[in-house]
N, C-alpha and C positions, 0 to 999 in steps of 0.2 A: 508495499499499500503504501503510495506515497502524501506523505502526512502536509495536512495542509487544513486550515482552520477556517471556516467562513466567521467573522463576528461583526456584517452589518450588513444591509441590504436596503439599498434606496429607489425613488423613484419620482420621477415626473412626468404632465401628462400637459399637452396645451392647453392655453386658457378656456376653450371650446368645443363643446361636446355636440356634435351630430346626430341626428335620428336617422334611421333609417326615412322614416317620414318625409323630412324635410329633402334626403335628397331625392325624390318621387315628386318630389313638385320641382324639385329646382332643373331639374334633366326630364322632366316630362314625360315622365313612369304615372301607370296608374298605380291606386294608390296597393299598398300592400306588394309592389313588384321587388323593389331593394331587399327587403329582408327575407322575400320566398328566395330571393337568387342567391340573397352573400348568408344568410345566418345571426345576422349582426342586427341588434335593437340600435346599439350608438356606438358613436366611435369619436375620437379626438384628432381634431384636424386643426394644422396652424396658423395663426394667422402669418399674413405677408413681414409683419417685423418679427416673426419668433423665427429662430435660427437653430438647425441641429445641431450645435454646438454650447448654446444657450439652454436647451435641453438637457442635455448631456452634462451641465453645469450643474442645473439646480436638482440632478439626480442624486449625484456626487457629494452635494452638500447637503441631503437627506439622509446619505448612508453617513456620513460624518457626523451628524446632531445624532443619529439612531447608536452608533457608536461610543459616543461620550471624548472626539476626538478633530483632533485641528488640520488646518490645512498642511501644517510642518511634519505632521506625523506618516504619510505621506512619499513613499519613497519612491515610488514607480506608479505611473498612468498609463494603460492600456487602453488603446479606443477599439471598439471590438462591433462598429460599425455594419450593418449588408451595404452599405452606399458613405462614399464617405462625401462629406461637408464641398470638397473638389480637388481634383485631380491632387494634387499636393498646394505644403507640404501636408501628413497627415492629419486627422481630425484631434486627434487629441491633443495635441498641440491648441488647437484653438478653444478646446475645453478648458486643456488648462488657464490658460488665457483668461474667461470668462467666472471660472472657479475661483482668480487669483491663489493659485497654488507657486510656490517660492520660487524666484529664479535660478535655470537649473535641473528644475526635479524632470528627471527625462521621462520621457513620452514616446509611444508607439502606436503601428496599427498591426493588427491583425483582421483578416481578412477571410470568414467561414460564408461568406451571404450569412441566411438566417443561422447557419450554427459559428457564427463568428464569436460569441460567449461562450458556448461550451470549447471551443477551442483556444479563448483568452484564460480559460479559467485553466487548462491542464500546462497551456504555457508557463501561465505563473503559480502553479503549482511544484514547478520544476525550479523556476526561478527562487521561492524559495527557500526548497529543500536543501540547497548547494550553496545556502548561506549569503548569497549575492545580497539580496533584499531582506528585508524586513517586516515591511507591512507593502501590498500592494491593492493598488488602486483598477478594478476595469467598469468599463463605461460604456454602453450599447444605446445609443443612439440613431434615431431611425424617421424621417420624414416622407411617409413614401407617398403622398399626398401630392410629392412634387414630382412624379415621372409618372401617374397612374395616366391612361388614358382614359375618362368617365364617359368616354359614349364607351368604350367593351365590358358589360358587366361583370365579364369573369376577372378578369384582371384590372379593375379599382372599386368595386363594393365591398370586399372580403377586408382590407387596408383600414390601417388607421397609424397614427402617429403617438411618438412615446419614448419614451428613455428610461433606463433602470442601472442602478450602478451596485458592487457590492464590493466588501473589504476582504482583503485576505491576509493570515499569519500564517508562520509556518506551523503545525500539527506536529502535536508530544506523540504518537504513533496512536492515538484513540481514535482521531478524526484523522479522515484524509482519502485519499480519490482511490478504491478499489478495481475500478478497472475504468476503461477509456477505449472508446472504438470509434473510427473512424472510417468508412467506406464508398471510392466515390464511381460510379459509372458513367465512362463521357457520354455514352451514346442520348444520354439527358442532356448533353450540354444546350442546345437550342432549346429547351422547355422552358424556361424563364432566363432571361437575359434581356438587358439594357447596352444595343449596338454600337453608343454612338461616347464618345467621348475619352477613348482611349486612341493609341497609335493605329488602328485598325480602319476604327470610321471618326473622322473630325472634319472640321472645314475643310482641308487642305488634300480632303481626296474623294468629295462627292456625299458628305454625309446629311441627309435628310431631315427637316424638327421631328419624321417620327420616330429616329432613331436613337433618340434622347428620354424614350417615352418606355415605362415596365410591358415586356410583349409576355404570356405565359399561356401554355394549352397544361390545360390541370387533367384534364384525362389522361394527357401520356404520365404527367407526375405518376397520376395516381398510380396507374397501370405497376407502370416500372418500382414505384413503391412498394408496389401490396408484393410484389414480385420478390423484392431480397432482401424487406425489411424481418419475417420470419424466420428467417436461416442466420440476419446478422446479427437478430437478441439473443437468439442461441447462443452465439459464440458470446456475447457481450456478458451472458450471464452465470455461462462457465469458465471466462476470464474473472467476474467475482465470487467465487468459489461456494456459490448459494445462488439458489432458486427465485424466482419474482413472488412465493410468498413469505419471503425475508422482504419484502420491499414494503417500507412502511408507506412514503409517499411516493405519488410518479408525478412530475415537471415538466411536458408536452410540448413544444413547440404549439402555439398557436394556427397554426396553418388556414385550415379552415372547419369545416362541421366532418366534410365527409373525415379526411385526416385522421380529426381528434376520433371519431367513431371507430375508424380502421384501426385505428391505436388501443380504442378499448376492445376493442375484440381481439385482439392477439398479446395484449396481456393480460388477457383473461383476470384480470384483477376487481376486487371490488369497485362499483361507482365513484366511494368515498372517499376512495386514496385518490384519484386521479385530479388535478391543479386546472379550473375548466376556468379562462378571463375574457375567454372568444365574446360571447355575446355583449359587452360593453369596454371592448380592446379591437375587437379586430383582429388581424392578423399584423404587427406591431416589427415583422424581420427580423433585426438581429436582438431588440429591446423585447421580444416574447417573448421567452424563455425567462430573463431572467428578471421583468412584471411579475411573468406568475411566480418564479420562487422569491420576489419580494410578497406576494401576496401570500403566497403560503406559510412563510414566516411569519408577517405580522398578525397574520391571523390564527398562531400557535398548529398550525396543522406541520408546521417544518420545526424540528428543535432540536437539541442537544440530544446526541444517543439515539437517536432514529437515523436509515437508512433510505435513501432517497435517490431516487433515478431520472436521469433528465436525458429525453431526447427526441429525436424530429430529425427534418427531411429541407437540406437546401438546395439550391443552383449549382448545378455540374454535371447530373446529378450525386447530389452530396445527401449518406444517410448519416448520423451520430448515437452513441448514447455515451452515457456517464454515469456510473455507481459514485456515492458517495456516501460516507456515515458523516453526520456531523455532529 
């Protein structure tokens, strides 16, 4: 087990909540259309003057407050956003600036789409275990509303904006990562994508405005995930040294109602063990898992001594899972 201790979580959401009913009126859909298509009652949507890094900084400050820590107590900040605020530099440095971290505090980003937080958690645990850092903050912040095509129901209505943060310390052996596994299946690389903004499609080589909007083939994602997830989960639990019956709480990526329902079927654990925030947050990209984790911690459903499973899918197509003893 990689020793690591979760000492605090934090959350931040934009100032306005948008209901599915209001989206129906705005987009000219019949009443009940957006709710039926998305399964989301309401989601948070950032105003034009709210930035991704500002939201991330608010989540970090919330985590610090919950841990009774100061900004100077953070030795490293890792950004774990699904989409960056800009191509360069890393989003973490903008979060650090808005949060007021002391100059010289190191920052970097880890990107694994919707699984960025889980990947960052694993990296942070290793950095803490080798003694290089004492306390690390991870911040995931995404503004999906800035990149969706609102005329395309499948690729827009399930998403919401938000940010979440965790603070980690080196564990003493009683708490830590018991198993971690990630797998990428490049056959699904085109199922979820934003084509513009990199070296392949940019203003110098014929980029189109639509290339900067999110595209998704949800049915293809689901088919591939259904195919590979059961075997993946079996291997993950084998590495953990115990079965699913030993899991106390499940924190899945809040991808979609279909994805959450499938996760519940293959896990075959009591519904009360699964954290679900989708109805009032939607899919918050990389902020999805840590926001659900924050919900679990703040409601007392995830406490010291329990075993927790995080799992989900991401663009790539990538699937991931982590078993953590709290």
